[in-house]
C-alpha positions as CSV (number, residue, x, y, z in Angstrom):
1,M,0.0,0.0,0.0
2,L,2.8,2.3,0.8
3,V,4.5,1.6,-2.5
4,L,1.3,2.5,-4.5
5,L,1.0,5.7,-2.6
6,L,4.5,6.7,-3.4
7,L,4.0,5.9,-7.1
8,C,0.9,8.0,-7.3
9,T,2.6,10.9,-5.6
10,S,5.5,10.7,-8.0
11,G,3.2,10.6,-11.0
12,L,1.3,13.7,-9.8
13,L,4.5,15.6,-9.3
14,L,5.9,14.6,-12.7
15,R,2.6,15.5,-14.3
16,G,2.5,18.9,-12.7
17,D,6.1,19.6,-13.8
18,A,5.4,18.4,-17.3
19,Q,2.2,20.5,-17.6
20,D,4.3,23.6,-16.9
21,R,6.5,22.9,-20.0
22,A,4.4,20.8,-22.3
23,A,2.1,22.3,-25.0
24,L,-0.9,20.8,-26.7
25,W,-2.2,21.6,-30.2
26,R,-5.4,20.4,-31.8
27,G,-6.2,20.7,-35.5
28,N,-7.5,19.0,-38.7
29,D,-5.0,17.3,-41.0
30,R,-5.2,17.4,-44.8
31,S,-7.9,14.8,-44.9
32,G,-10.0,16.6,-42.4
33,R,-9.5,14.3,-39.4
34,C,-8.8,15.8,-36.0
35,Q,-5.3,15.4,-34.7
36,Y,-3.7,16.2,-31.3
37,T,0.0,17.3,-31.2
38,F,2.1,17.6,-28.1
39,S,5.4,19.6,-27.9
40,V,7.6,18.8,-24.9
41,P,11.1,20.5,-24.3
42,S,14.1,18.2,-23.9
43,P,14.9,17.7,-20.3
44,T,18.7,17.3,-21.0
45,E,19.6,19.3,-24.2
46,A,19.7,23.1,-24.1
47,S,19.6,23.4,-27.9
48,C,19.3,21.1,-30.9
49,P,22.4,20.2,-32.9
50,Q,22.9,21.9,-36.4
51,T,21.6,19.9,-39.3
52,G,22.8,20.3,-42.9
53,G,25.6,22.6,-41.8
54,P,27.6,22.6,-45.2
55,E,24.4,23.1,-47.2
56,V,23.3,26.1,-45.1
57,E,26.8,27.7,-45.4
58,G,26.7,27.2,-49.2
59,L,23.3,28.9,-49.4
60,K,24.6,31.8,-47.3
61,A,27.6,32.2,-49.7
62,R,25.4,32.2,-52.8
63,L,23.1,34.6,-51.2
64,S,26.0,37.0,-50.5
65,L,27.1,36.8,-54.1
66,L,23.6,37.6,-55.3
67,E,23.5,40.6,-52.9
68,V,26.8,41.9,-54.3
69,L,25.5,41.6,-58.0
70,V,22.2,43.3,-57.1
71,S,24.1,46.1,-55.4
72,R,26.3,46.6,-58.4
73,L,23.4,46.7,-60.9
74,T,21.5,49.2,-58.7
75,G,24.5,51.5,-58.2
76,G,25.7,50.3,-54.9
77,D,29.4,50.0,-53.9
78,T,29.3,46.4,-52.6
79,G,32.0,44.2,-54.1
80,G,34.3,46.8,-55.6
81,P,35.2,50.5,-55.8
82,Q,32.5,53.0,-56.7
83,G,34.5,54.4,-59.6
84,A,34.8,51.0,-61.3
85,T,31.1,50.4,-60.8
86,A,30.2,53.7,-62.5
87,R,32.6,53.1,-65.3
88,D,31.1,49.6,-65.9
89,Q,27.6,51.1,-65.9
90,T,28.6,53.8,-68.5
91,E,30.2,51.1,-70.8
92,L,27.1,49.0,-70.5
93,H,24.8,51.9,-71.5
94,Q,27.1,52.8,-74.4
95,S,27.2,49.3,-75.6
96,L,23.4,49.0,-75.3
97,N,22.8,52.2,-77.2
98,R,25.3,51.2,-80.0
99,V,23.6,47.7,-80.3
100,T,20.2,49.3,-80.4
101,G,21.2,51.8,-83.1
102,E,22.7,49.1,-85.3
103,R,19.6,46.9,-84.8
104,N,17.4,49.8,-86.0
105,L,19.6,50.3,-89.0
106,L,19.6,46.6,-89.8
107,Q,15.8,46.5,-89.4
108,G,15.4,49.4,-91.9
109,E,17.8,47.8,-94.3
110,K,15.8,44.5,-94.0
111,E,12.6,46.4,-94.8
112,R,14.2,48.0,-97.8
113,L,15.6,44.7,-99.1
114,E,12.1,43.1,-98.7
115,Q,10.6,45.8,-100.7
116,E,13.2,45.5,-103.4
117,L,12.6,41.7,-103.4
118,E,8.9,42.3,-104.0
119,G,9.8,44.7,-106.9
120,L,12.1,42.1,-108.4
121,Q,9.5,39.4,-108.2
122,R,7.0,41.6,-109.9
123,R,9.5,42.4,-112.7
124,M,10.3,38.8,-113.1
125,E,6.6,38.0,-113.5
126,E,6.2,40.7,-116.1
127,M,9.2,39.4,-118.0
128,R,7.8,35.9,-117.8
129,R,4.5,37.0,-119.2
130,E,6.3,39.0,-121.9
131,T,8.4,35.9,-122.8
132,E,5.3,33.8,-123.0
133,R,3.6,36.3,-125.2
134,L,6.6,36.4,-127.6
135,R,6.7,32.7,-127.8
136,N,3.1,32.4,-128.7
137,K,3.3,35.2,-131.3
138,P,3.4,33.8,-134.8
139,C,6.5,34.4,-136.9
140,P,6.3,37.0,-139.7
141,L,5.7,35.6,-143.1
142,Q,8.7,35.4,-145.4
143,T,8.4,37.7,-148.3
144,P,10.0,37.0,-151.7
145,A,13.2,38.9,-152.5
146,V,12.6,42.1,-154.3
147,P,15.1,44.0,-156.5
148,P,17.0,46.8,-154.6
149,S,15.2,50.1,-154.7
150,P,16.8,53.1,-156.3
151,P,18.7,55.5,-154.0
152,L,16.7,58.3,-152.4
153,Q,16.8,61.6,-154.2
154,D,17.8,64.8,-152.4
155,S,14.3,66.2,-153.0
156,G,12.8,63.9,-150.3
157,L,11.9,60.4,-149.3
158,T,9.7,58.3,-151.6
159,K,7.1,55.9,-150.3
160,P,8.1,52.3,-151.1
161,A,5.6,50.0,-152.9
162,G,3.1,48.3,-150.6
163,G,3.3,51.0,-147.9
164,S,6.3,52.0,-145.7
165,R,6.7,50.2,-142.4
166,L,8.8,53.2,-141.1
167,S,6.6,56.1,-142.2
168,H,5.1,56.5,-138.8
169,L,8.6,57.1,-137.4
170,I,9.4,59.7,-140.0
171,A,6.3,61.8,-139.8
172,R,5.2,61.3,-136.2
173,P,6.0,64.4,-133.9
174,N,7.8,63.8,-130.6
175,R,6.8,65.0,-127.2
176,Q,8.6,68.2,-127.5
177,G,6.7,69.3,-130.6
178,D,9.7,68.6,-132.9
179,S,8.6,66.8,-136.1
180,S,12.0,64.9,-136.2
181,S,12.1,61.4,-134.8
182,L,13.1,61.0,-131.2
183,R,12.9,57.2,-131.5
184,D,16.1,55.5,-130.4
185,S,17.4,53.7,-133.5
186,A,19.8,51.5,-131.5
187,W,16.9,50.0,-129.5
188,Q,14.4,49.4,-132.3
189,I,13.8,45.9,-133.4
190,E,12.8,45.6,-137.1
191,P,12.8,42.5,-139.3
192,Q,14.9,44.2,-141.9
193,G,18.0,43.1,-139.9
194,F,20.5,44.7,-137.5
195,Q,22.9,47.3,-138.7
196,E,26.1,47.7,-136.6
197,L,26.7,51.3,-135.4
198,K,30.3,52.4,-136.1
199,A,31.9,55.8,-135.6
200,E,35.4,57.2,-135.8
201,V,36.6,58.6,-132.5
202,T,39.5,61.0,-131.9
203,E,40.8,62.3,-128.7
204,V,40.1,65.8,-127.5
205,P,43.0,67.9,-126.3
206,A,43.1,69.1,-122.8
207,P,40.8,72.2,-122.3
208,D,42.5,75.5,-122.4
209,G,39.7,77.6,-120.9
210,S,38.6,79.2,-124.2
211,E,35.0,79.2,-125.3
212,E,35.8,77.3,-128.5
213,N,37.3,74.4,-126.5
214,T,35.0,73.2,-123.8
215,G,36.5,69.7,-123.5
216,C,33.3,68.0,-124.4
217,G,33.1,64.8,-126.3
218,D,32.1,61.1,-126.0
219,V,33.7,59.0,-123.2
220,V,36.4,56.9,-124.9
221,S,37.6,55.0,-121.8
222,V,37.3,55.0,-118.0
223,G,40.4,54.5,-115.8
224,E,40.9,52.2,-112.9
225,P,39.0,53.1,-109.7
226,V,41.0,55.0,-107.0
227,T,39.9,54.6,-103.4
228,H,39.9,57.7,-101.2
229,R,38.0,56.6,-98.1
230,K,36.0,53.8,-96.5
231,A,32.9,54.7,-94.4
232,D,33.2,53.9,-90.7
233,T,29.7,52.5,-89.9
234,I,26.9,50.6,-91.6
235,A,25.2,53.9,-92.4
236,G,27.9,54.4,-95.0
237,K,27.3,51.3,-97.1
238,Y,25.4,53.5,-99.6
239,G,26.0,57.2,-100.0
240,V,26.9,60.2,-102.2
241,W,30.0,62.4,-102.3
242,M,30.4,65.4,-104.5
243,Q,32.2,68.7,-105.2
244,D,30.8,72.1,-106.3
245,P,32.1,73.0,-109.8
246,E,31.2,76.7,-109.2
247,A,31.7,77.0,-105.4
248,V,30.4,80.1,-103.6
249,S,31.8,81.8,-100.4
250,P,32.2,80.9,-97.6
251,Y,33.2,77.5,-99.0
252,G,36.2,77.1,-101.3
253,P,36.4,75.2,-104.6
254,N,38.4,72.3,-103.0
255,M,35.6,71.5,-100.5
256,I,34.3,67.9,-100.6
257,W,30.9,67.0,-99.3
258,R,29.3,63.6,-98.4
259,I,26.0,62.1,-97.2
260,D,25.6,58.6,-95.7
261,T,22.2,57.4,-96.9
262,I,21.5,54.3,-94.9
263,G,18.7,54.8,-92.3
264,S,15.3,56.4,-92.0
265,D,16.7,59.8,-90.7
266,V,19.2,60.9,-93.4
267,R,19.9,64.6,-93.0
268,Q,23.6,65.1,-92.1
269,L,25.8,66.8,-94.7
270,Y,29.6,66.5,-93.9
271,G,32.0,69.0,-95.4
272,Y,35.8,68.5,-95.8
273,E,38.3,71.2,-96.7
274,N,40.0,69.1,-99.4
275,M,40.5,65.5,-100.5
276,E,43.3,65.0,-98.0
277,Q,41.0,65.8,-95.1
278,L,38.3,63.5,-96.5
279,T,40.9,60.7,-96.6
280,K,41.8,61.3,-93.0
281,G,38.1,61.5,-92.0
282,F,38.3,65.0,-90.4
283,P,35.2,67.1,-91.4
284,S,35.4,70.8,-91.0
285,K,31.6,71.4,-91.3
286,V,28.5,69.4,-90.4
287,L,25.2,70.7,-91.6
288,L,21.8,69.4,-90.5
289,L,19.4,69.5,-93.5
290,P,15.8,70.7,-92.8
291,E,14.2,67.9,-94.8
292,L,15.1,64.2,-95.0
293,V,17.2,63.0,-97.9
294,E,16.0,60.2,-100.3
295,S,18.7,57.9,-101.6
296,T,22.0,58.8,-103.5
297,G,20.8,61.2,-106.2
298,S,22.0,64.5,-104.6
299,T,24.4,67.0,-106.3
300,L,26.1,70.4,-105.7
301,Y,26.0,73.5,-107.9
302,R,26.7,77.2,-107.4
303,G,26.7,77.1,-103.6
304,S,23.5,74.9,-103.3
305,L,22.8,71.3,-102.5
306,Y,20.1,69.8,-104.7
307,Y,18.3,66.7,-103.4
308,Q,15.1,64.8,-103.4
309,R,12.9,64.9,-100.3
310,R,12.2,61.5,-98.7
311,R,9.1,59.7,-99.8
312,S,8.1,62.4,-102.3
313,R,8.8,63.7,-105.8
314,S,9.7,67.1,-104.3
315,L,13.1,68.6,-105.2
316,I,14.9,70.9,-102.7
317,R,17.5,73.5,-103.3
318,F,19.4,74.0,-100.0
319,D,21.6,77.2,-99.8
320,L,24.9,76.3,-98.0
321,A,25.7,79.8,-97.1
322,S,22.4,80.7,-95.3
323,E,21.8,77.0,-94.3
324,S,18.2,77.3,-95.5
325,I,15.9,76.1,-98.2
326,A,16.1,78.5,-101.2
327,A,13.6,76.7,-103.5
328,R,11.3,73.7,-103.6
329,R,9.3,72.2,-106.5
330,E,7.8,68.9,-107.4
331,L,9.2,67.1,-110.5
332,P,6.0,66.5,-112.6
333,H,4.8,62.9,-112.8
334,A,8.1,61.5,-111.5
335,G,8.1,58.2,-109.7
336,F,9.4,58.1,-106.2
337,H,10.3,55.8,-103.3
338,G,10.8,52.6,-105.3
339,Q,8.5,53.1,-108.3
340,F,11.2,53.4,-110.9
341,P,14.7,52.9,-109.4
342,Y,17.9,51.7,-110.9
343,S,18.4,47.9,-110.9
344,W,20.2,48.0,-107.6
345,G,17.2,49.5,-105.9
346,G,17.8,52.0,-103.0
347,Y,14.9,54.3,-103.9
348,T,17.0,55.8,-106.7
349,D,13.9,57.1,-108.6
350,I,15.3,60.6,-109.1
351,D,19.0,61.1,-109.9
352,L,20.3,64.7,-110.0
353,S,23.6,65.7,-111.7
354,V,25.6,68.6,-113.0
355,D,27.7,68.9,-116.2
356,E,28.9,71.6,-118.6
357,Q,25.3,72.5,-119.5
358,G,23.9,72.8,-116.1
359,L,21.5,70.9,-113.8
360,W,19.8,67.6,-114.8
361,A,17.3,65.1,-113.5
362,V,17.1,61.5,-114.6
363,Y,13.9,59.7,-113.6
364,S,10.9,57.9,-115.0
365,S,7.1,58.1,-114.8
366,S,3.9,56.1,-115.3
367,K,3.4,58.1,-118.5
368,A,6.8,57.0,-119.8
369,K,6.0,53.4,-118.7
370,G,9.3,53.0,-116.9
371,A,11.6,54.4,-119.6
372,I,14.3,56.9,-118.6
373,V,13.3,60.6,-118.8
374,I,15.9,63.3,-118.9
375,S,15.0,66.8,-117.8
376,Q,17.1,69.9,-117.8
377,L,16.2,72.1,-114.7
378,D,16.5,75.7,-113.9
379,P,19.1,75.8,-111.1
380,N,17.3,78.7,-109.3
381,S,13.7,77.8,-109.5
382,L,14.0,74.0,-110.2
383,E,11.5,74.4,-113.1
384,V,11.8,71.9,-115.9
385,K,13.2,73.7,-119.0
386,R,13.0,70.7,-121.5
387,S,12.6,67.0,-121.3
388,W,13.6,63.9,-123.4
389,E,12.1,60.5,-123.2
390,T,14.3,57.6,-124.1
391,N,13.6,53.9,-124.9
392,I,15.8,52.6,-122.1
393,R,14.0,51.0,-119.1
394,K,15.4,52.6,-116.0
395,N,15.3,49.4,-113.9
396,S,17.3,47.6,-116.6
397,V,20.5,49.7,-115.9
398,A,22.6,49.9,-112.7
399,N,23.3,53.6,-112.8
400,S,23.8,56.6,-115.1
401,F,25.7,59.9,-115.3
402,I,25.6,62.9,-117.7
403,I,28.6,64.5,-119.4
404,C,28.2,67.3,-122.0
405,G,24.5,66.7,-122.3
406,K,24.9,63.0,-123.0
407,L,23.5,60.3,-120.8
408,Y,25.6,57.2,-120.1
409,T,24.2,54.0,-118.5
410,V,26.2,51.3,-116.7
411,A,25.1,47.7,-117.2
412,S,25.8,46.2,-113.7
413,Y,26.4,47.4,-110.2
414,T,27.9,44.1,-108.8
415,S,30.0,42.7,-111.7
416,P,33.7,43.6,-111.2
417,D,34.1,43.9,-114.9
418,T,31.0,45.5,-116.5
419,I,30.5,48.1,-119.3
420,I,29.0,51.4,-120.1
421,N,26.4,50.1,-122.5
422,Y,24.5,53.0,-123.9
423,I,24.7,56.8,-124.7
424,Y,21.8,59.1,-125.4
425,D,22.6,62.6,-126.8
426,T,20.1,65.2,-125.9
427,R,21.4,67.5,-128.7
428,T,20.4,65.1,-131.4
429,S,17.7,63.1,-129.5
430,Q,19.4,59.9,-130.6
431,G,21.1,57.0,-128.8
432,K,23.5,54.2,-129.5
433,S,24.9,51.1,-127.9
434,V,28.5,51.1,-126.8
435,A,30.7,48.8,-124.8
436,I,33.2,50.8,-122.7
437,P,34.8,48.8,-119.9
438,F,33.9,49.8,-116.3
439,K,35.0,48.3,-113.0
440,N,33.1,47.8,-109.8
441,K,36.1,47.2,-107.5
442,Y,34.0,46.5,-104.4
443,R,31.1,44.9,-106.2
444,Y,28.2,47.1,-105.0
445,N,28.2,50.4,-106.8
446,S,25.3,52.6,-105.5
447,M,26.2,56.0,-106.9
448,I,28.1,57.2,-110.1
449,D,28.2,60.9,-110.9
450,Y,30.3,63.2,-113.2
451,N,32.5,65.6,-111.1
452,L,32.8,68.7,-113.4
453,A,35.3,70.3,-111.0
454,Q,37.9,67.6,-111.5
455,R,36.5,66.1,-114.8
456,K,36.3,62.7,-113.2
457,L,33.7,60.2,-112.1
458,F,32.9,60.0,-108.4
459,A,31.3,56.7,-107.2
460,W,30.2,55.0,-103.9
461,D,31.1,51.3,-104.1
462,N,30.1,49.2,-101.0
463,F,31.3,51.6,-98.2
464,H,34.1,53.0,-100.4
465,M,34.4,56.4,-102.0
466,V,36.3,56.0,-105.3
467,S,37.0,58.1,-108.4
468,Y,37.7,57.3,-112.1
469,D,39.8,59.2,-114.6
470,L,38.1,59.8,-118.0
471,R,39.3,60.1,-121.6
472,L,36.9,62.0,-123.9
473,G,36.8,61.8,-127.7
474,R,35.0,63.7,-130.4
475,Q,32.9,62.1,-133.1
476,E,34.0,62.9,-136.7
């Protein structure tokens, strides 16, 4: 009995002590059943031993590294000197801005190339339909041989028996009101056969400044391309560089100007005091044009820059001295922004140039059905003084230039060994086929213009500014 009493007393004492330290929780488990949970402190251990010590230390170390990186990115000074962090931030921002700019330029170039691809596909489809039409066209009937007709008398042309097949070319007036034929004989296809065009050519002596000797004549040969400078950025893959043949103060006659034409915001005109400064890349003047520039058809004349306004047929005369627009006029019916470009594309619908006879525009229109139109412009008002319509499709040639009132076309812009394949003389309104060797050294020629100041050709060939010496000859 005494033993039972002692056991009960001990149990009560232990229960009371345990109730002071034990804790009871009651709650439902995930299945909804009621559960009782007891929490009793250890009677012997003051604290539990560490578990997963190495793992916890590794997590702490990684957390510290993350804190350092976050601090650097947010401008803190953890993990390094403040000067180094600021310098890293500046370099990161500059790199980001540079990459963003190049991405925008590449995106614009991609859109332009996609538009050119669509244009090429349309032209290929037109050529395919034309080829199919020619294949289905019946061949002309063979006519029996007839004795040769007597020579024409000086009194005039006589009508052949059976009706003349060329009478409509003889009597039909041209667009300028002249009753003489403006049809280009070299590009006409007649069943009478092909007659090779031949001419005797002699060299013209160097000009001596007299009125009788202007140095004009046909191009006999084009020299090897001489490289003067390569553009620094992707914006200079295409461009135009030029020189004023009649420079006006405050700029001297040796001043060279250039425009990089890649991008959607083309308006910077760079000026160099001479060719040496251009080669070194040190511009002495940078002008911001008031209107955006379209493509590579700009030119300089008598102290003014002449260029086509972006996405329009408007021509602008920008006075370099006052840095303001001196004249503005639309070129009537001219195609623009990819309607009638050269074969290389680049929105080269309107090409302006200067020669011994003044200011010219080479373009096409829907009325001309894609054929090259040449217009002589008034340099002050930009008004069209006279126009000539040729039989040459503008998108079938790579580029063109004008010397002494004669239009010359280049066959290819990528072939390293191509030719000048055609001449059209505005004085006689006649053209002829030629084959004058011409080199595209860097295989992507986007601009060719006659530089009257140096009597050379200036060209922009795949980032490179090059020039060509010329030899002129006179027809006899």
